C-alpha positions as CSV (number, residue, x, y, z in Angstrom):
1,M,204.2,-118.5,75.7
2,D,206.9,-116.9,73.6
3,S,204.4,-114.5,72.0
4,V,203.3,-113.4,75.5
5,M,206.9,-112.7,76.5
6,I,207.5,-110.7,73.2
7,A,204.4,-108.7,73.8
8,L,205.5,-108.0,77.4
9,I,208.9,-106.6,76.4
10,P,207.6,-103.0,76.6
11,V,206.3,-103.7,80.1
12,I,209.7,-105.1,81.1
13,V,211.4,-102.0,79.8
14,A,208.9,-99.8,81.6
15,C,209.5,-101.6,84.9
16,V,213.2,-101.2,84.6
17,A,212.8,-97.5,83.7
18,I,210.6,-96.9,86.8
19,Q,213.1,-98.7,89.0
20,Q,215.8,-96.4,87.6
21,L,213.6,-93.4,88.1
22,L,213.2,-94.3,91.8
23,E,217.0,-94.8,92.2
24,V,217.7,-91.3,90.7
25,A,214.8,-89.7,92.6
26,D,215.6,-91.2,96.0
27,P,218.3,-88.8,97.2
28,V,216.3,-85.8,95.8
29,I,213.1,-86.8,97.5
30,S,215.0,-87.5,100.8
31,R,216.2,-83.9,100.8
32,I,212.8,-82.5,99.9
33,V,210.5,-84.5,102.2
34,G,213.0,-86.1,104.6
35,E,213.6,-89.8,105.4
36,K,210.3,-90.2,107.3
37,D,208.0,-89.5,104.2
38,K,210.5,-90.7,101.5
39,K,208.8,-94.1,101.0
40,L,205.4,-92.5,100.5
41,A,206.7,-89.9,98.1
42,L,208.6,-92.5,96.0
43,G,205.5,-94.7,96.0
44,L,203.4,-91.8,94.7
45,L,206.0,-90.9,92.1
46,S,206.2,-94.5,90.8
47,M,202.4,-94.8,90.8
48,L,202.1,-91.6,88.8
49,A,204.7,-92.9,86.3
50,G,202.8,-96.2,86.1
51,L,199.5,-94.5,85.4
52,V,201.0,-92.3,82.7
53,L,202.6,-95.3,81.0
54,A,199.4,-97.3,81.2
55,F,196.8,-94.7,80.3
56,V,198.7,-92.3,78.1
57,G,201.3,-94.7,76.7
58,G,198.8,-97.6,76.1
59,L,200.9,-100.1,78.0
60,R,199.0,-103.3,79.0
61,I,199.9,-106.5,80.8
62,L,196.7,-108.5,80.8
63,R,195.9,-108.1,77.1
64,P,198.8,-110.2,75.8
65,I,198.1,-112.9,78.4
66,W,194.4,-113.0,77.6
67,S,195.1,-113.0,73.9
68,A,197.5,-115.9,74.2
69,N,194.7,-117.9,75.8
70,G,192.2,-117.0,73.0
71,L,190.3,-114.4,74.9
72,D,189.2,-111.2,73.3
73,I,189.3,-108.1,75.5
74,P,186.4,-105.7,75.0
75,M,187.2,-102.0,75.0
76,G,185.9,-100.0,77.9
77,A,185.8,-101.2,81.5
78,A,188.0,-104.3,80.9
79,D,190.6,-102.2,79.1
80,S,190.5,-99.6,81.9
81,G,190.9,-102.4,84.4
82,D,193.8,-103.7,82.5
83,A,195.4,-100.3,82.4
84,L,195.0,-99.9,86.2
85,V,196.5,-103.4,86.9
86,T,199.3,-102.5,84.5
87,A,199.9,-99.2,86.4
88,L,200.0,-101.0,89.7
89,I,202.5,-103.7,88.5
90,V,204.7,-101.3,86.5
91,S,204.8,-98.9,89.5
92,A,206.4,-101.6,91.6
93,G,209.4,-101.6,89.2
94,T,211.3,-104.8,88.5
95,E,209.7,-106.4,91.7
96,G,206.3,-106.1,90.1
97,F,207.3,-107.7,86.9
98,N,209.1,-110.5,88.7
99,S,205.7,-111.4,90.2
100,V,204.2,-111.6,86.7
101,L,207.0,-113.8,85.5
102,K,206.6,-116.1,88.4
103,F,202.9,-116.4,87.7
104,L,203.6,-117.2,84.0
105,G,206.2,-119.8,85.0
106,Y,203.7,-121.5,87.3
107,A,201.1,-121.5,84.5
108,K,203.6,-123.0,82.1
109,E,204.6,-125.7,84.6
110,S,200.9,-126.5,85.2
111,K,200.3,-126.9,81.5
112,K,203.4,-129.2,81.2
113,S,202.2,-131.4,84.1
114,D,198.7,-131.6,82.6
115,A,200.1,-132.7,79.3
116,A,202.3,-135.3,81.0
117,A,199.3,-136.7,82.9
118,L,197.3,-136.8,79.7
119,S,200.1,-138.5,77.9
120,A,200.4,-141.1,80.6
121,W,196.7,-141.8,80.5
122,V,196.6,-142.1,76.7
123,S,199.6,-144.5,76.8
124,R,197.6,-146.8,79.1
125,D,194.3,-146.6,77.2
126,P,194.3,-148.5,73.8
127,E,191.1,-146.8,72.7
128,A,192.6,-143.3,73.4
129,K,195.7,-144.2,71.5
130,D,193.6,-145.3,68.5
131,V,191.6,-142.1,68.5
132,L,194.8,-140.0,68.7
133,S,196.4,-141.9,65.9
134,R,193.4,-141.4,63.7
135,M,193.4,-137.7,64.5
136,D,197.1,-137.5,63.5
137,R,196.4,-139.3,60.2
138,R,193.7,-136.7,59.4
139,K,196.0,-133.8,60.1
140,S,198.7,-135.2,57.9
141,S,196.4,-135.8,54.9
């Protein structure tokens, strides 16, 4: 999980940068297009920034997550899909990245609960304990 977070640091920085871009652009866009169309204009600006960061800057969100789970991402359509997902998430600014962090937190908690259930099962099954102890002895030799 730590390697995923380290790999996603550029995405975090990009999300914060887009959030700041929107803060700075808000009053300017309000004057140019008016309050009625401001939300649409800011959304288009953030999506454009997200697309540039993903397609031109090579920023990716799914690649580190897939790699951490042992999946190899082929180039081509999957990479373009990853870039599009990245652009959508990054364009949401810090709110988009908070959603990714929540998902990673849920995945981590799920793995912890699976490990706890497995540990409880092994502690009640003498044969499973024996198999695990033999596996541990092989690793240490």
